[in-house]
Backbone and ligand atoms as CSV (ligand in chain L), in Angstrom:
chain,resi,resn,atom,element,x,y,z
A,1,MET,N,N,19.477,5.160,24.191
A,1,MET,CA,C,18.282,6.012,24.059
A,1,MET,C,C,17.306,5.718,25.210
A,2,ASN,N,N,16.759,6.780,25.792
A,2,ASN,CA,C,15.738,6.567,26.812
A,2,ASN,C,C,14.351,6.834,26.210
A,3,PHE,N,N,13.328,6.629,27.016
A,3,PHE,CA,C,11.978,6.753,26.475
A,3,PHE,C,C,11.645,8.192,26.062
A,4,GLY,N,N,12.117,9.156,26.854
A,4,GLY,CA,C,11.879,10.563,26.539
A,4,GLY,C,C,12.397,10.924,25.151
A,5,GLU,N,N,13.615,10.493,24.888
A,5,GLU,CA,C,14.222,10.758,23.577
A,5,GLU,C,C,13.455,10.043,22.469
A,6,PHE,N,N,13.054,8.839,22.763
A,6,PHE,CA,C,12.305,8.053,21.783
A,6,PHE,C,C,10.980,8.751,21.443
A,7,LEU,N,N,10.301,9.195,22.479
A,7,LEU,CA,C,9.022,9.864,22.275
A,7,LEU,C,C,9.198,11.136,21.456
A,8,ARG,N,N,10.207,11.936,21.843
A,8,ARG,CA,C,10.442,13.182,21.128
A,8,ARG,C,C,10.712,12.927,19.640
A,9,SER,N,N,11.558,11.956,19.373
A,9,SER,CA,C,11.904,11.710,17.972
A,9,SER,C,C,10.702,11.172,17.188
A,10,ALA,N,N,9.907,10.324,17.820
A,10,ALA,CA,C,8.715,9.787,17.139
A,10,ALA,C,C,7.724,10.911,16.852
A,11,ARG,N,N,7.603,11.828,17.803
A,11,ARG,CA,C,6.667,12.944,17.676
A,11,ARG,C,C,7.131,13.925,16.595
A,12,VAL,N,N,8.426,14.257,16.624
A,12,VAL,CA,C,8.977,15.199,15.647
A,12,VAL,C,C,8.888,14.622,14.228
A,13,LYS,N,N,9.164,13.325,14.131
A,13,LYS,CA,C,9.101,12.655,12.837
A,13,LYS,C,C,7.700,12.777,12.234
A,14,ARG,N,N,6.700,12.781,13.089
A,14,ARG,CA,C,5.317,12.877,12.605
A,14,ARG,C,C,4.809,14.326,12.568
A,15,LYS,N,N,5.739,15.249,12.831
A,15,LYS,CA,C,5.410,16.682,12.814
A,15,LYS,C,C,4.241,17.031,13.736
A,16,ILE,N,N,4.276,16.465,14.923
A,16,ILE,CA,C,3.240,16.750,15.914
A,16,ILE,C,C,3.889,17.511,17.066
A,17,THR,N,N,3.306,18.643,17.444
A,17,THR,CA,C,3.874,19.398,18.556
A,17,THR,C,C,3.444,18.758,19.875
A,18,LEU,N,N,4.127,19.160,20.918
A,18,LEU,CA,C,3.799,18.644,22.251
A,18,LEU,C,C,2.369,19.051,22.612
A,19,ARG,N,N,2.027,20.256,22.217
A,19,ARG,CA,C,0.680,20.769,22.478
A,19,ARG,C,C,-0.375,19.903,21.771
A,20,GLU,N,N,-0.087,19.583,20.523
A,20,GLU,CA,C,-1.028,18.748,19.756
A,20,GLU,C,C,-1.141,17.341,20.353
A,21,LEU,N,N,0.001,16.822,20.749
A,21,LEU,CA,C,-0.013,15.478,21.334
A,21,LEU,C,C,-0.843,15.488,22.626
A,22,SER,N,N,-0.745,16.584,23.338
A,22,SER,CA,C,-1.521,16.728,24.560
A,22,SER,C,C,-3.022,16.709,24.253
A,23,GLU,N,N,-3.392,17.389,23.162
A,23,GLU,CA,C,-4.809,17.415,22.780
A,23,GLU,C,C,-5.297,16.043,22.320
A,24,ILE,N,N,-4.460,15.364,21.548
A,24,ILE,CA,C,-4.861,14.051,21.022
A,24,ILE,C,C,-4.981,13.015,22.148
A,25,THR,N,N,-4.011,13.038,23.043
A,25,THR,CA,C,-3.980,11.988,24.072
A,25,THR,C,C,-4.802,12.326,25.309
A,26,GLY,N,N,-5.020,13.611,25.545
A,26,GLY,CA,C,-5.711,14.007,26.758
A,26,GLY,C,C,-4.769,14.059,27.960
A,27,ILE,N,N,-3.481,13.864,27.698
A,27,ILE,CA,C,-2.486,13.964,28.770
A,27,ILE,C,C,-2.040,15.426,28.816
A,28,SER,N,N,-1.899,15.982,30.011
A,28,SER,CA,C,-1.605,17.413,30.085
A,28,SER,C,C,-0.259,17.759,29.433
A,29,PHE,N,N,-0.199,18.980,28.944
A,29,PHE,CA,C,1.000,19.489,28.270
A,29,PHE,C,C,2.229,19.374,29.178
A,30,SER,N,N,2.061,19.783,30.435
A,30,SER,CA,C,3.210,19.760,31.344
A,30,SER,C,C,3.647,18.332,31.661
A,31,GLN,N,N,2.667,17.463,31.758
A,31,GLN,CA,C,2.976,16.050,32.027
A,31,GLN,C,C,3.783,15.449,30.876
A,32,LEU,N,N,3.350,15.753,29.657
A,32,LEU,CA,C,4.064,15.238,28.478
A,32,LEU,C,C,5.483,15.785,28.419
A,33,GLY,N,N,5.618,17.053,28.776
A,33,GLY,CA,C,6.944,17.670,28.788
A,33,GLY,C,C,7.863,16.944,29.762
A,34,LYS,N,N,7.307,16.620,30.923
A,34,LYS,CA,C,8.091,15.905,31.939
A,34,LYS,C,C,8.480,14.525,31.445
A,35,ILE,N,N,7.566,13.899,30.723
A,35,ILE,CA,C,7.859,12.560,30.185
A,35,ILE,C,C,9.004,12.660,29.172
A,36,GLU,N,N,8.935,13.666,28.319
A,36,GLU,CA,C,9.990,13.820,27.302
A,36,GLU,C,C,11.340,14.178,27.925
A,37,ARG,N,N,11.297,14.900,29.027
A,37,ARG,CA,C,12.553,15.267,29.696
A,37,ARG,C,C,13.016,14.187,30.679
A,38,GLU,N,N,12.282,13.072,30.679
A,38,GLU,CA,C,12.622,11.939,31.547
A,38,GLU,C,C,12.469,12.268,33.027
A,39,GLU,N,N,11.649,13.257,33.334
A,39,GLU,CA,C,11.429,13.582,34.742
A,39,GLU,C,C,10.314,12.711,35.302
A,40,HIS,N,N,9.520,12.168,34.390
A,40,HIS,CA,C,8.391,11.329,34.775
A,40,HIS,C,C,8.309,10.116,33.876
A,41,LYS,N,N,7.969,9.003,34.478
A,41,LYS,CA,C,7.737,7.807,33.684
A,41,LYS,C,C,6.224,7.752,33.437
A,42,PRO,N,N,5.788,7.566,32.190
A,42,PRO,CA,C,4.343,7.536,31.967
A,42,PRO,C,C,3.699,6.307,32.611
A,43,THR,N,N,2.469,6.461,33.033
A,43,THR,CA,C,1.742,5.297,33.531
A,43,THR,C,C,1.451,4.416,32.325
A,44,LYS,N,N,1.082,3.181,32.578
A,44,LYS,CA,C,0.781,2.270,31.477
A,44,LYS,C,C,-0.359,2.824,30.622
A,45,GLU,N,N,-1.326,3.397,31.292
A,45,GLU,CA,C,-2.487,3.946,30.601
A,45,GLU,C,C,-2.073,5.083,29.658
A,46,ASN,N,N,-1.248,5.986,30.179
A,46,ASN,CA,C,-0.783,7.096,29.350
A,46,ASN,C,C,0.133,6.616,28.228
A,47,LEU,N,N,0.918,5.615,28.549
A,47,LEU,CA,C,1.807,5.069,27.534
A,47,LEU,C,C,0.993,4.531,26.360
A,48,LEU,N,N,-0.075,3.859,26.700
A,48,LEU,CA,C,-0.941,3.292,25.672
A,48,LEU,C,C,-1.549,4.400,24.813
A,49,LYS,N,N,-1.946,5.474,25.469
A,49,LYS,CA,C,-2.512,6.609,24.724
A,49,LYS,C,C,-1.479,7.192,23.765
A,50,ILE,N,N,-0.252,7.312,24.253
A,50,ILE,CA,C,0.817,7.874,23.419
A,50,ILE,C,C,1.103,6.957,22.238
A,51,ILE,N,N,1.224,5.675,22.524
A,51,ILE,CA,C,1.514,4.698,21.467
A,51,ILE,C,C,0.432,4.740,20.388
A,52,ASN,N,N,-0.809,4.749,20.826
A,52,ASN,CA,C,-1.916,4.763,19.865
A,52,ASN,C,C,-1.982,6.072,19.081
A,53,SER,N,N,-1.742,7.173,19.760
A,53,SER,CA,C,-1.828,8.475,19.093
A,53,SER,C,C,-0.750,8.631,18.033
A,54,LEU,N,N,0.438,8.160,18.342
A,54,LEU,CA,C,1.544,8.324,17.399
A,54,LEU,C,C,1.658,7.135,16.453
A,55,GLU,N,N,0.787,6.168,16.662
A,55,GLU,CA,C,0.798,4.945,15.846
A,55,GLU,C,C,2.190,4.332,15.773
A,56,ILE,N,N,2.779,4.189,16.944
A,56,ILE,CA,C,4.100,3.571,16.981
A,56,ILE,C,C,3.983,2.151,17.518
A,57,ASP,N,N,4.913,1.331,17.114
A,57,ASP,CA,C,4.935,-0.039,17.587
A,57,ASP,C,C,5.257,-0.013,19.075
A,58,SER,N,N,4.567,-0.822,19.835
A,58,SER,CA,C,4.710,-0.744,21.290
A,58,SER,C,C,5.976,-1.399,21.838
A,59,GLU,N,N,6.600,-2.226,21.043
A,59,GLU,CA,C,7.694,-3.017,21.589
A,59,GLU,C,C,8.870,-2.200,22.146
A,60,ILE,N,N,9.348,-1.241,21.355
A,60,ILE,CA,C,10.496,-0.444,21.809
A,60,ILE,C,C,10.159,0.394,23.048
A,61,PRO,N,N,9.058,1.161,23.013
A,61,PRO,CA,C,8.744,1.930,24.214
A,61,PRO,C,C,8.600,1.069,25.460
A,62,LEU,N,N,7.974,-0.067,25.334
A,62,LEU,CA,C,7.793,-0.924,26.502
A,62,LEU,C,C,9.124,-1.424,27.025
A,63,ARG,N,N,10.007,-1.720,26.098
A,63,ARG,CA,C,11.322,-2.195,26.487
A,63,ARG,C,C,12.110,-1.087,27.187
A,64,LEU,N,N,12.033,0.117,26.629
A,64,LEU,CA,C,12.760,1.239,27.211
A,64,LEU,C,C,12.272,1.550,28.619
A,65,LEU,N,N,10.993,1.336,28.843
A,65,LEU,CA,C,10.411,1.653,30.134
A,65,LEU,C,C,10.456,0.488,31.107
A,66,GLY,N,N,10.786,-0.690,30.584
A,66,GLY,CA,C,10.825,-1.856,31.456
A,66,GLY,C,C,9.448,-2.358,31.813
A,67,TYR,N,N,8.464,-2.012,31.008
A,67,TYR,CA,C,7.107,-2.493,31.255
A,67,TYR,C,C,6.903,-3.825,30.560
A,68,GLY,N,N,5.871,-4.521,30.971
A,68,GLY,CA,C,5.500,-5.761,30.301
A,68,GLY,C,C,5.221,-5.491,28.838
A,69,MET,N,N,5.409,-6.501,28.031
A,69,MET,CA,C,5.288,-6.305,26.596
A,69,MET,C,C,3.864,-6.262,26.087
A,70,THR,N,N,2.928,-6.690,26.919
A,70,THR,CA,C,1.577,-6.826,26.399
A,70,THR,C,C,0.629,-5.761,26.938
A,71,THR,N,N,1.188,-4.607,27.275
A,71,THR,CA,C,0.358,-3.531,27.786
A,71,THR,C,C,-0.810,-3.243,26.856
A,72,ASN,N,N,-0.549,-3.312,25.573
A,72,ASN,CA,C,-1.618,-2.975,24.633
A,72,ASN,C,C,-2.296,-4.225,24.072
A,73,LYS,N,N,-2.249,-5.286,24.840
A,73,LYS,CA,C,-2.804,-6.537,24.329
A,73,LYS,C,C,-4.283,-6.402,23.981
A,74,LYS,N,N,-4.983,-5.575,24.702
A,74,LYS,CA,C,-6.413,-5.399,24.423
A,74,LYS,C,C,-6.616,-4.833,23.019
A,75,GLU,N,N,-5.629,-4.107,22.550
A,75,GLU,CA,C,-5.759,-3.483,21.234
A,75,GLU,C,C,-5.396,-4.456,20.120
A,76,ILE,N,N,-4.508,-5.358,20.413
A,76,ILE,CA,C,-4.011,-6.182,19.316
A,76,ILE,C,C,-4.667,-7.560,19.209
A,77,ILE,N,N,-5.372,-7.967,20.257
A,77,ILE,CA,C,-5.945,-9.308,20.210
A,77,ILE,C,C,-7.401,-9.295,19.754
A,78,ASP,N,N,-7.648,-10.082,18.756
A,78,ASP,CA,C,-8.987,-10.258,18.217
A,78,ASP,C,C,-9.927,-10.721,19.344
A,79,PRO,N,N,-11.048,-10.036,19.543
A,79,PRO,CA,C,-11.959,-10.397,20.625
A,79,PRO,C,C,-12.421,-11.859,20.573
A,80,LEU,N,N,-12.568,-12.366,19.361
A,80,LEU,CA,C,-13.011,-13.756,19.215
A,80,LEU,C,C,-11.928,-14.717,19.711
A,81,ILE,N,N,-10.679,-14.384,19.404
A,81,ILE,CA,C,-9.564,-15.220,19.882
A,81,ILE,C,C,-9.507,-15.169,21.403
A,82,ARG,N,N,-9.639,-13.978,21.944
A,82,ARG,CA,C,-9.599,-13.828,23.397
A,82,ARG,C,C,-10.704,-14.675,24.041
A,83,TYR,N,N,-11.877,-14.579,23.457
A,83,TYR,CA,C,-13.020,-15.302,24.005
A,83,TYR,C,C,-12.772,-16.815,23.963
A,84,LYS,N,N,-12.293,-17.293,22.823
A,84,LYS,CA,C,-12.038,-18.730,22.681
A,84,LYS,C,C,-11.022,-19.222,23.703
A,85,VAL,N,N,-9.984,-18.407,23.931
A,85,VAL,CA,C,-8.951,-18.783,24.901
A,85,VAL,C,C,-9.545,-18.839,26.303
A,86,LEU,N,N,-10.337,-17.839,26.638
A,86,LEU,CA,C,-10.927,-17.787,27.981
A,86,LEU,C,C,-11.892,-18.945,28.209
A,87,VAL,N,N,-12.664,-19.281,27.198
A,87,VAL,CA,C,-13.589,-20.413,27.330
A,87,VAL,C,C,-12.788,-21.700,27.529
A,88,ARG,N,N,-11.752,-21.891,26.684
A,88,ARG,CA,C,-10.928,-23.093,26.791
A,88,ARG,C,C,-10.313,-23.216,28.186
A,89,ASP,N,N,-9.879,-22.072,28.732
A,89,ASP,CA,C,-9.221,-22.093,30.038
A,89,ASP,C,C,-10.192,-21.875,31.207
A,90,ASN,N,N,-11.476,-22.017,30.912
A,90,ASN,CA,C,-12.511,-21.884,31.948
A,90,ASN,C,C,-12.459,-20.550,32.701
A,91,PHE,N,N,-12.047,-19.509,32.003
A,91,PHE,CA,C,-11.977,-18.171,32.589
A,91,PHE,C,C,-11.103,-18.151,33.840
A,92,LYS,N,N,-10.077,-18.981,33.809
A,92,LYS,CA,C,-9.160,-19.041,34.955
A,92,LYS,C,C,-7.760,-18.652,34.521
A,93,CYS,N,N,-7.001,-18.117,35.477
A,93,CYS,CA,C,-5.587,-17.861,35.231
A,93,CYS,C,C,-4.880,-19.207,35.282
A,94,LYS,N,N,-4.174,-19.549,34.211
A,94,LYS,CA,C,-3.534,-20.854,34.156
A,94,LYS,C,C,-2.278,-20.930,35.016
A,95,VAL,N,N,-1.831,-19.795,35.502
A,95,VAL,CA,C,-0.636,-19.812,36.342
A,95,VAL,C,C,-1.001,-19.990,37.815
A,96,CYS,N,N,-1.934,-19.178,38.290
A,96,CYS,CA,C,-2.256,-19.236,39.717
A,96,CYS,C,C,-3.654,-19.767,40.017
A,97,GLY,N,N,-4.488,-19.904,38.980
A,97,GLY,CA,C,-5.816,-20.485,39.179
A,97,GLY,C,C,-6.928,-19.522,39.564
A,98,LYS,N,N,-6.611,-18.234,39.678
A,98,LYS,CA,C,-7.662,-17.259,40.007
A,98,LYS,C,C,-8.719,-17.272,38.913
A,99,GLU,N,N,-9.947,-17.072,39.314
A,99,GLU,CA,C,-11.050,-17.208,38.376
A,99,GLU,C,C,-11.817,-15.899,38.177
A,100,ALA,N,N,-12.185,-15.660,36.908
A,100,ALA,CA,C,-13.042,-14.512,36.610
A,100,ALA,C,C,-14.481,-14.888,36.960
A,101,PRO,N,N,-15.351,-13.975,37.317
A,101,PRO,CA,C,-15.098,-12.529,37.356
A,101,PRO,C,C,-14.552,-12.008,38.673
A,102,ARG,N,N,-14.299,-12.882,39.622
A,102,ARG,CA,C,-13.786,-12.393,40.913
A,102,ARG,C,C,-12.441,-11.705,40.726
A,103,PHE,N,N,-11.639,-12.243,39.814
A,103,PHE,CA,C,-10.346,-11.628,39.526
A,103,PHE,C,C,-10.284,-11.249,38.052
A,104,ALA,N,N,-9.468,-10.267,37.757
A,104,ALA,CA,C,-9.321,-9.835,36.366
A,104,ALA,C,C,-8.469,-10.838,35.609
A,105,VAL,N,N,-9.138,-11.675,34.836
A,105,VAL,CA,C,-8.404,-12.659,34.041
A,105,VAL,C,C,-8.469,-12.254,32.574
A,106,ASP,N,N,-7.300,-12.129,31.987
A,106,ASP,CA,C,-7.232,-11.758,30.576
A,106,ASP,C,C,-6.442,-12.836,29.843
A,107,VAL,N,N,-6.074,-12.564,28.639
A,107,VAL,CA,C,-5.273,-13.541,27.903
A,107,VAL,C,C,-3.909,-12.935,27.587
A,108,ASP,N,N,-2.940,-13.799,27.357
A,108,ASP,CA,C,-1.597,-13.330,27.037
A,108,ASP,C,C,-0.925,-14.357,26.140
A,109,LEU,N,N,0.072,-13.913,25.410
A,109,LEU,CA,C,0.809,-14.818,24.541
A,109,LEU,C,C,1.714,-15.724,25.371
A,110,ILE,N,N,1.803,-16.974,24.988
A,110,ILE,CA,C,2.722,-17.885,25.676
A,110,ILE,C,C,4.136,-17.598,25.176
A,111,VAL,N,N,4.315,-17.655,23.868
A,111,VAL,CA,C,5.587,-17.260,23.272
A,111,VAL,C,C,5.407,-15.809,22.824
A,112,PRO,N,N,6.143,-14.869,23.436
A,112,PRO,CA,C,5.978,-13.458,23.094
A,112,PRO,C,C,6.304,-13.168,21.623
A,113,LYS,N,N,5.776,-12.080,21.148
A,113,LYS,CA,C,6.014,-11.668,19.765
A,113,LYS,C,C,7.498,-11.555,19.430
A,114,THR,N,N,8.258,-11.050,20.408
A,114,THR,CA,C,9.699,-10.896,20.221
A,114,THR,C,C,10.356,-12.221,19.846
A,115,PHE,N,N,9.758,-13.294,20.324
A,115,PHE,CA,C,10.326,-14.609,20.049
A,115,PHE,C,C,9.552,-15.323,18.941
A,116,GLY,N,N,8.826,-14.562,18.171
A,116,GLY,CA,C,8.115,-15.122,17.031
A,116,GLY,C,C,6.744,-15.687,17.340
A,117,GLY,N,N,6.246,-15.456,18.547
A,117,GLY,CA,C,4.919,-15.950,18.911
A,117,GLY,C,C,3.822,-15.225,18.150
A,118,GLU,N,N,2.781,-15.953,17.819
A,118,GLU,CA,C,1.676,-15.340,17.072
A,118,GLU,C,C,0.411,-15.282,17.907
A,119,VAL,N,N,-0.461,-14.366,17.517
A,119,VAL,CA,C,-1.733,-14.217,18.215
A,119,VAL,C,C,-2.709,-15.289,17.715
A,120,THR,N,N,-2.572,-16.467,18.267
A,120,THR,CA,C,-3.477,-17.562,17.916
A,120,THR,C,C,-3.996,-18.167,19.215
A,121,VAL,N,N,-5.105,-18.878,19.122
A,121,VAL,CA,C,-5.670,-19.514,20.316
A,121,VAL,C,C,-4.646,-20.454,20.950
A,122,GLU,N,N,-3.927,-21.169,20.105
A,122,GLU,CA,C,-2.943,-22.141,20.602
A,122,GLU,C,C,-1.796,-21.479,21.359
A,123,ASN,N,N,-1.444,-20.278,20.935
A,123,ASN,CA,C,-0.317,-19.601,21.579
A,123,ASN,C,C,-0.750,-18.645,22.683
A,124,MET,N,N,-1.994,-18.786,23.129
A,124,MET,CA,C,-2.445,-17.867,24.158
A,124,MET,C,C,-2.961,-18.633,25.362
A,125,VAL,N,N,-2.980,-17.924,26.471
A,125,VAL,CA,C,-3.405,-18.572,27.705
A,125,VAL,C,C,-4.155,-17.565,28.577
A,126,GLY,N,N,-5.113,-18.069,29.336
A,126,GLY,CA,C,-5.805,-17.207,30.287
A,126,GLY,C,C,-4.851,-16.894,31.422
A,127,ILE,N,N,-4.734,-15.641,31.752
A,127,ILE,CA,C,-3.768,-15.264,32.790
A,127,ILE,C,C,-4.287,-14.035,33.527
A,128,CYS,N,N,-4.075,-14.000,34.838
A,128,CYS,CA,C,-4.576,-12.844,35.592
A,128,CYS,C,C,-3.585,-11.687,35.467
A,129,GLU,N,N,-4.062,-10.526,35.843
A,129,GLU,CA,C,-3.258,-9.316,35.711
A,129,GLU,C,C,-1.927,-9.440,36.453
A,130,GLU,N,N,-2.028,-9.959,37.650
A,130,GLU,CA,C,-0.849,-10.062,38.504
A,130,GLU,C,C,0.218,-10.984,37.886
A,131,CYS,N,N,-0.218,-12.164,37.457
A,131,CYS,CA,C,0.733,-13.114,36.857
A,131,CYS,C,C,1.274,-12.574,35.538
A,132,SER,N,N,0.408,-11.907,34.807
A,132,SER,CA,C,0.810,-11.349,33.523
A,132,SER,C,C,1.879,-10.275,33.710
A,133,ASP,N,N,1.702,-9.434,34.707
A,133,ASP,CA,C,2.692,-8.395,35.000
A,133,ASP,C,C,3.988,-9.028,35.473
A,134,GLY,N,N,3.857,-10.005,36.336
A,134,GLY,CA,C,5.025,-10.652,36.907
A,134,GLY,C,C,5.899,-11.301,35.861
A,135,ARG,N,N,5.265,-11.924,34.899
A,135,ARG,CA,C,6.049,-12.673,33.914
A,135,ARG,C,C,6.783,-11.766,32.936
A,136,THR,N,N,6.283,-10.573,32.748
A,136,THR,CA,C,6.902,-9.743,31.718
A,136,THR,C,C,7.740,-8.597,32.263
A,137,LYS,N,N,7.957,-8.615,33.581
A,137,LYS,CA,C,8.801,-7.566,34.145
A,137,LYS,C,C,10.243,-7.801,33.705
A,138,PHE,N,N,10.775,-6.875,32.988
A,138,PHE,CA,C,12.153,-7.034,32.573
A,138,PHE,C,C,12.743,-5.662,32.294
A,139,ILE,N,N,14.033,-5.573,32.390
A,139,ILE,CA,C,14.703,-4.313,32.093
A,139,ILE,C,C,15.510,-4.477,30.813
A,140,ASN,N,N,16.196,-5.573,30.719
A,140,ASN,CA,C,17.027,-5.777,29.546
A,140,ASN,C,C,16.717,-7.107,28.864
A,141,GLU,N,N,17.364,-7.290,27.774
A,141,GLU,CA,C,17.134,-8.481,26.956
A,141,GLU,C,C,17.341,-9.771,27.747
A,142,GLU,N,N,18.364,-9.794,28.545
A,142,GLU,CA,C,18.680,-10.999,29.307
A,142,GLU,C,C,17.565,-11.321,30.298
A,143,GLY,N,N,17.101,-10.274,30.959
A,143,GLY,CA,C,16.028,-10.450,31.932
A,143,GLY,C,C,14.777,-10.974,31.261
A,144,LEU,N,N,14.506,-10.457,30.108
A,144,LEU,CA,C,13.321,-10.871,29.354
A,144,LEU,C,C,13.404,-12.355,29.014
A,145,GLU,N,N,14.565,-12.739,28.533
A,145,GLU,CA,C,14.734,-14.116,28.117
A,145,GLU,C,C,14.547,-15.086,29.278
A,146,LYS,N,N,15.119,-14.747,30.401
A,146,LYS,CA,C,14.983,-15.603,31.584
A,146,LYS,C,C,13.521,-15.737,31.978
A,147,GLU,N,N,12.853,-14.612,32.049
A,147,GLU,CA,C,11.457,-14.590,32.452
A,147,GLU,C,C,10.617,-15.404,31.484
A,148,PHE,N,N,10.898,-15.228,30.214
A,148,PHE,CA,C,10.148,-15.911,29.174
A,148,PHE,C,C,10.338,-17.421,29.263
A,149,LEU,N,N,11.567,-17.851,29.391
A,149,LEU,CA,C,11.843,-19.278,29.450
A,149,LEU,C,C,11.188,-19.910,30.663
A,150,TYR,N,N,11.224,-19.188,31.757
A,150,TYR,CA,C,10.616,-19.677,32.986
A,150,TYR,C,C,9.110,-19.852,32.789
A,151,THR,N,N,8.499,-18.830,32.241
A,151,THR,CA,C,7.049,-18.865,32.038
A,151,THR,C,C,6.662,-19.948,31.046
A,152,LYS,N,N,7.465,-20.058,30.002
A,152,LYS,CA,C,7.161,-21.042,28.970
A,152,LYS,C,C,7.165,-22.444,29.581
A,153,TYR,N,N,8.152,-22.678,30.423
A,153,TYR,CA,C,8.274,-23.976,31.074
A,153,TYR,C,C,7.074,-24.227,31.983
A,154,LYS,N,N,6.766,-23.210,32.752
A,154,LYS,CA,C,5.672,-23.303,33.705
A,154,LYS,C,C,4.343,-23.540,32.986
A,155,LEU,N,N,4.125,-22.777,31.939
A,155,LEU,CA,C,2.874,-22.875,31.211
A,155,LEU,C,C,2.770,-24.170,30.413
A,156,ARG,N,N,3.880,-24.625,29.904
A,156,ARG,CA,C,3.842,-25.844,29.100
A,156,ARG,C,C,3.277,-27.000,29.940
A,157,ASN,N,N,3.715,-27.064,31.183
A,157,ASN,CA,C,3.223,-28.103,32.068
A,157,ASN,C,C,1.748,-27.931,32.382
A,158,LEU,N,N,1.365,-26.696,32.584
A,158,LEU,CA,C,-0.030,-26.421,32.903
A,158,LEU,C,C,-0.944,-26.709,31.715
A,159,LEU,N,N,-0.443,-26.433,30.528
A,159,LEU,CA,C,-1.276,-26.575,29.332
A,159,LEU,C,C,-1.508,-28.036,28.945
A,160,LYS,N,N,-0.694,-28.908,29.467
A,160,LYS,CA,C,-0.872,-30.335,29.172
A,160,LYS,C,C,-2.284,-30.792,29.518
A,161,ASP,N,N,-2.821,-30.230,30.570
A,161,ASP,CA,C,-4.168,-30.616,31.018
A,161,ASP,C,C,-5.246,-30.171,30.040
A,162,THR,N,N,-5.002,-29.027,29.419
A,162,THR,CA,C,-6.032,-28.453,28.546
A,162,THR,C,C,-6.020,-29.039,27.148
A,163,ASN,N,N,-4.813,-29.304,26.624
A,163,ASN,CA,C,-4.754,-29.723,25.221
A,163,ASN,C,C,-4.831,-31.239,25.026
L,1,ZN,ZN,ZN,-2.631,-15.546,38.079
């Protein structure tokens, strides 16, 4: 199954027309059509709009598209948890050391949800956009696992200083 097929089936299941989805998401009708026909890959921003509008779990679409798993992290992470993590990590990316506000530093799960990781302060780390994207780039399950293990190893060493 590709993302276009996935989107179509999720939309049909919810009895939403392409036109309606266009109105809800603000993405143009023709653009959505192209996405469903696999002529266009949605941008992360549009993907997030689609996921939220159809109230679908983000994991499958992200996997189908090969995007990082935490595209919608802003939606799922409690602001207080995010804040606590950023304070603990001194508003710095724990991978490369870039510091906010000069760089966009956000938080991310150390152990991804797919591997049973939970949204807790302990399982999260301050990470910049670039490192966050880099760590979650994957196409298939194998790629994901490699990337995850690598990051986990890297972060475990870095986190020794903080905990
Ligand atoms: Zn970084």
